DRENDO-1510 file (C-alpha; in Angstrom, 1 decimal, always signed):
<recs>
REC; n; res; u; v; w
REC; 1; MET; -75.2; +45.4; -96.6 .
REC; 2; ALA; -78.4; +47.6; -97.7 .
REC; 3; ARG; -78.2; +49.1; -94.2 .
REC; 4; THR; -74.8; +49.8; -94.0 .
REC; 5; ILE; -75.0; +51.7; -97.8 .
REC; 6; ALA; -77.8; +53.8; -96.4 .
REC; 7; LEU; -76.4; +54.5; -93.6 .
REC; 8; VAL; -73.1; +56.2; -95.5 .
REC; 9; TYR; -75.9; +57.8; -97.7 .
REC; 10; ASN; -77.0; +59.2; -94.6 .
REC; 11; TRP; -73.7; +60.8; -93.5 .
REC; 12; TRP; -72.6; +61.9; -96.4 .
REC; 13; SER; -76.6; +63.5; -97.3 .
REC; 14; LEU; -75.4; +65.2; -93.6 .
REC; 15; PHE; -71.5; +66.3; -94.7 .
REC; 16; THR; -72.8; +67.7; -98.2 .
REC; 17; ARG; -75.0; +69.6; -96.2 .
REC; 18; MET; -72.3; +71.4; -94.4 .
REC; 19; ALA; -70.8; +72.1; -97.3 .
REC; 20; ILE; -73.7; +73.6; -99.3 .
REC; 21; PRO; -76.3; +74.3; -96.8 .
REC; 22; GLU; -78.8; +75.8; -99.1 .
REC; 23; LYS; -79.6; +73.0; -101.0 .
REC; 24; HIS; -80.0; +69.3; -101.3 .
REC; 25; ALA; -76.9; +67.9; -103.1 .
REC; 26; GLU; -77.6; +64.4; -104.1 .
REC; 27; ALA; -74.4; +61.6; -104.1 .
REC; 28; ILE; -74.9; +60.9; -107.8 .
REC; 29; THR; -73.6; +64.7; -108.1 .
REC; 30; SER; -72.3; +65.6; -105.2 .
REC; 31; ARG; -69.3; +62.7; -104.9 .
REC; 32; PRO; -67.9; +63.7; -107.8 .
REC; 33; LEU; -67.6; +67.8; -106.4 .
REC; 34; LEU; -66.1; +66.6; -102.9 .
REC; 35; LEU; -64.2; +64.1; -103.9 .
REC; 36; ASN; -62.4; +64.5; -106.7 .
REC; 37; ALA; -59.4; +65.6; -105.3 .
REC; 38; VAL; -56.0; +64.6; -104.8 .
REC; 39; GLY; -54.2; +65.0; -101.2 .
REC; 40; LYS; -50.3; +65.2; -100.0 .
REC; 41; GLN; -50.0; +64.5; -96.4 .
REC; 42; THR; -46.6; +66.6; -95.0 .
REC; 43; THR; -44.8; +66.7; -91.7 .
REC; 44; HIS; -42.8; +69.0; -90.3 .
REC; 45; SER; -41.7; +70.0; -86.9 .
REC; 46; GLY; -44.1; +67.4; -85.6 .
REC; 47; GLN; -47.2; +69.1; -87.2 .
REC; 48; THR; -49.0; +66.7; -89.7 .
REC; 49; THR; -51.1; +68.9; -92.7 .
REC; 50; VAL; -52.8; +67.3; -95.1 .
REC; 51; THR; -53.2; +69.0; -98.7 .
REC; 52; VAL; -56.2; +68.9; -100.5 .
REC; 53; THR; -56.1; +69.4; -104.7 .
REC; 54; SER; -59.3; +69.5; -106.4 .
REC; 55; MET; -59.4; +68.5; -110.1 .
REC; 56; HIS; -63.3; +69.2; -110.5 .
REC; 57; ALA; -63.9; +72.2; -113.0 .
REC; 58; LYS; -66.6; +73.3; -109.8 .
REC; 59; ALA; -63.8; +73.4; -107.7 .
REC; 60; PRO; -63.4; +76.7; -106.9 .
REC; 61; GLN; -67.1; +76.6; -105.4 .
REC; 62; MET; -65.9; +74.1; -103.0 .
REC; 63; ARG; -62.8; +76.3; -102.4 .
REC; 64; SER; -64.0; +77.7; -99.0 .
REC; 65; ALA; -66.6; +75.3; -98.0 .
REC; 66; LEU; -64.4; +72.6; -97.3 .
REC; 67; PRO; -61.9; +74.8; -94.8 .
REC; 68; ALA; -65.1; +75.9; -93.2 .
REC; 69; ILE; -66.2; +72.6; -92.2 .
REC; 70; GLY; -62.7; +71.8; -91.3 .
REC; 71; SER; -62.5; +74.7; -89.0 .
REC; 72; PHE; -65.9; +73.9; -87.3 .
REC; 73; LEU; -64.9; +70.4; -86.8 .
REC; 74; ALA; -61.7; +71.6; -85.1 .
REC; 75; THR; -63.5; +73.9; -83.3 .
REC; 76; VAL; -65.9; +71.3; -81.8 .
REC; 77; ARG; -62.8; +69.0; -81.5 .
REC; 78; ASN; -60.6; +71.7; -79.4 .
REC; 79; ALA; -63.9; +72.2; -77.3 .
REC; 80; ALA; -64.0; +68.5; -76.3 .
REC; 81; GLU; -63.2; +68.8; -72.6 .
REC; 82; GLN; -65.7; +71.1; -71.8 .
REC; 83; LEU; -68.8; +69.2; -73.9 .
REC; 84; THR; -70.1; +66.1; -73.6 .
REC; 85; TYR; -70.8; +64.1; -76.8 .
REC; 86; PRO; -74.6; +64.8; -76.7 .
REC; 87; GLN; -73.2; +68.8; -76.7 .
REC; 88; LYS; -71.4; +68.1; -79.3 .
REC; 89; TRP; -73.8; +66.2; -81.8 .
REC; 90; LEU; -76.2; +69.0; -80.6 .
REC; 91; LEU; -73.2; +71.5; -82.7 .
REC; 92; ILE; -72.9; +69.7; -85.5 .
REC; 93; LEU; -76.2; +68.9; -86.2 .
REC; 94; SER; -77.0; +72.9; -86.0 .
REC; 95; ARG; -74.7; +73.8; -88.4 .
REC; 96; VAL; -75.7; +71.0; -90.6 .
REC; 97; PHE; -79.5; +72.4; -90.2 .
REC; 98; CYS; -78.8; +75.5; -90.0 .
REC; 99; GLN; -80.7; +76.3; -93.0 .
REC; 100; PHE; -84.0; +75.2; -91.8 .
REC; 101; LEU; -83.2; +76.3; -87.8 .
REC; 102; LYS; -82.4; +79.7; -89.1 .
REC; 103; GLY; -79.6; +79.8; -87.4 .
REC; 104; ARG; -80.9; +78.5; -83.8 .
REC; 105; ILE; -78.7; +76.1; -82.0 .
REC; 106; LEU; -80.5; +72.9; -81.3 .
REC; 107; GLY; -81.1; +72.5; -77.5 .
REC; 108; GLN; -81.2; +69.3; -75.1 .
REC; 109; PRO; -84.7; +68.2; -75.0 .
REC; 110; GLN; -86.2; +68.5; -71.5 .
REC; 111; PHE; -87.7; +65.2; -69.7 .
REC; 112; VAL; -91.2; +65.6; -68.8 .
REC; 113; PRO; -91.7; +63.5; -66.1 .
REC; 114; GLY; -94.7; +61.0; -67.1 .
REC; 115; THR; -94.1; +61.1; -70.7 .
REC; 116; GLY; -92.0; +58.6; -71.1 .
</recs>
């Protein structure tokens, strides 16, 4: 159970880095900010849309961050045919750690014979 909790905590930390790249947000403070919302799913002409309305007092701060994450992940998903899974992960991790990488995109590590 502890491993599962640690895994969820780590995934949440990566997600909040995408929403708030300039600072580390602890789960105790970021979960209410990012999860205190009501969602409504609508379908029209074969297209499904989910509308999320936040009830948190600091919702205006997150209003631009969450759609930006959604559009970034949609871009990665739409490029699925051209990218391998490792390439997709490199893009996602580059976005998560953009503050540390100073905007660089992570590249695949090069294999050096005799080192592994």
